[in-house]
N, C-alpha and C positions, 0 to 999 in steps of 0.2 A: 573399729577398723582395726587391723592387727598393726601393729607396731614396725613392723619390717616393710608393711607395705607404706606406709606414711614416710619413713626414712627411703626406700626408692623412690616415691613420687617427687619429695624435696630434692633428691640428687637429679632426676631428671630435670624440674624446673629450672635446678639452679645451672644446669648443663645447657638448659635451652637460650636463657638468657646471657649466659656467658658465649655461646654460640653468637647470640645475635649482637649483643653490645662489644664485645671485645675488638679492641679499637685493632686496624691494619696495619702490617710491619710496611706493604708495599704502597703508596699512595702515589698514583699515577700523575704526572705532571701534566698542569694543565696546558691545554693546546693554544700555543698562540695563533690567533687569526689574524691574515692580513686584511690591509683594505680590499683588495681583491677578492678574498674570500668573504668579507661582508657583502660588498656589492653583489655578488653572484646568489648570497643567499637571499637578498632584496628581490633582486629580478625575480628569482624564482614565487615570493610572497607576491609580489605585484600580479604577476602574471596567472599565479591562481585566484588572485583578488579578482581579474578581470573574467576567469572563465566563471566564477562564481555570479560575479555582478549578471553576466549575459544568461545564466541558466535562471535567475531570480527573476529578471526584466522578463523571459518568455515565460516564467510560470505565473506573471502577473503580479509580482510584488511590488515593483518598482512603477511608477508613473516615468511617460518618456521623457518628460523634462528631466527629472530627478538621475535616469538612467543615462543621457546624454551627459550632463554635467560631471556624473561621477567617472564616467570612462571617458571624458577628455581628460581630469585629472589625473586618472590612472595612467592614459597612455603618455601625458606629460611627463609624470615620474620616470615612467619605464626609459623614456627616451633618456631623458637625465642620467639615469644609470648605466643604460647601455653605453651612453657617450662616455661615461666616466671610464667605464672599463674597458672599452678601445682606447682610451687614452693611456692608460696605464698598459696598456701590450695584452689584455687579455683576451 
């Protein structure tokens, strides 16, 4: 290989590593989540889980008694979360 090409490749690799691993000067401050934010996210997750559970039951992946038990548990948790959201004024 030509010596100039080797130097060029070394400079390019060095530039690549500097670009990737150079520390950022502006680091975003972490976002503080309130209890209400957490509860809203939890409610969304529970509703997604209920939707997935219904889909999998219709696809035949769950026996009826397991489905009923899981659904009851998720609905009870959703009710607790929604009640707490309402008590916080959300």
